[in-house]
C-alpha positions in Angstrom: 23.6 -11.6 61.9 23.4 -15.2 60.7 26.9 -14.9 59.2 28.4 -13.8 62.5 26.7 -16.6 64.4 27.9 -19.2 61.8 31.4 -17.8 61.9 31.4 -17.9 65.8 30.2 -21.5 65.7 32.8 -22.5 63.2 35.5 -20.9 65.2 34.4 -22.6 68.4 34.2 -26.0 66.6 37.7 -25.6 65.2 39.0 -24.6 68.6 37.4 -27.7 70.2 38.7 -30.0 67.5 42.2 -28.6 67.9 42.0 -28.9 71.7 40.9 -32.6 71.5 43.6 -33.4 69.0 46.3 -31.9 71.2 44.9 -33.6 74.4 44.8 -37.0 72.7 47.1 -39.9 73.8 49.7 -41.1 71.4 53.2 -42.4 70.8 56.5 -40.5 71.1 59.4 -42.0 69.2 62.5 -41.4 71.3 65.2 -41.9 68.7 68.1 -42.0 71.1 67.1 -42.8 74.7 70.5 -41.7 76.0 69.5 -38.1 75.3 66.3 -38.4 77.4 66.3 -36.1 80.5 64.5 -37.3 83.6 64.1 -36.6 87.3 63.5 -39.4 89.9 61.6 -38.6 93.1 62.0 -40.6 96.3 58.4 -41.9 96.1 59.3 -43.8 92.9 58.0 -41.4 90.2 60.2 -40.6 87.3 59.4 -37.4 85.3 60.6 -37.0 81.8 61.7 -33.5 80.8 62.4 -33.3 77.1 60.1 -35.4 75.1 59.4 -32.4 72.8 63.0 -32.7 71.5 61.9 -36.0 69.9 58.4 -34.9 68.9 57.7 -31.2 68.6 54.0 -31.8 68.9 54.2 -32.8 72.6 54.6 -30.7 75.7 58.1 -29.8 76.6 59.8 -29.4 80.0 59.4 -30.4 83.5 56.7 -32.4 85.1 54.4 -33.2 82.1 55.2 -36.9 81.7 55.5 -39.5 84.5 56.3 -43.1 85.1 55.4 -44.8 88.4 58.2 -47.2 89.1 56.5 -48.7 92.2 54.2 -50.9 90.2 55.4 -54.1 88.5 54.7 -52.7 85.0 56.4 -49.4 85.9 59.6 -51.1 87.2 59.8 -53.2 84.0 59.3 -50.1 81.8 62.0 -48.2 83.8 64.4 -51.1 83.5 63.8 -51.1 79.7 64.4 -47.3 79.5 67.6 -47.6 81.5 68.8 -50.4 79.2 68.0 -48.3 76.1 69.8 -45.3 77.7 73.0 -47.4 78.1 72.9 -48.6 74.5 71.6 -45.4 72.9 68.8 -47.3 71.3 65.4 -46.0 70.3 62.1 -46.6 71.9 58.4 -45.8 71.4 56.6 -44.4 74.5 52.8 -44.4 74.6 51.6 -41.4 76.7 48.1 -40.9 78.1 48.1 -37.3 76.8 50.4 -35.6 74.3 50.0 -32.1 75.7 49.5 -32.2 79.5 50.2 -29.2 81.8 53.8 -28.9 83.0 52.7 -29.0 86.7 50.0 -31.2 88.2 48.1 -34.0 86.4 51.1 -35.3 84.5 50.4 -37.6 81.6 51.5 -41.2 82.2 53.6 -43.5 80.2 51.3 -46.4 79.7 53.4 -48.8 77.6 56.5 -48.8 75.5 58.5 -50.9 73.1 59.8 -51.4 69.6 57.8 -53.3 67.1 
């Protein structure tokens, strides 16, 4: 019986560690920003659709990553992204969560740059 309990506890611990690692914030290196897909909404939110093509460890598709362009910081970041799209340059995006759901509670792009 002790062996089964230990095995169950280890399985639960590994699941929790994996879940926390997946939900963690982090950087996504977009190697060619001109290939970034996005959708802009009238309220000023931009959703990025294919970050998984640049980093397979992040959620792919749809409404998982968002940038609020109505704030001063968001408008500066959006301008930077558009400039990088035009030049085909690369950019690092810091997202609040690497594996958010694809609908509701989108991860946010908190800062970006090249250093």
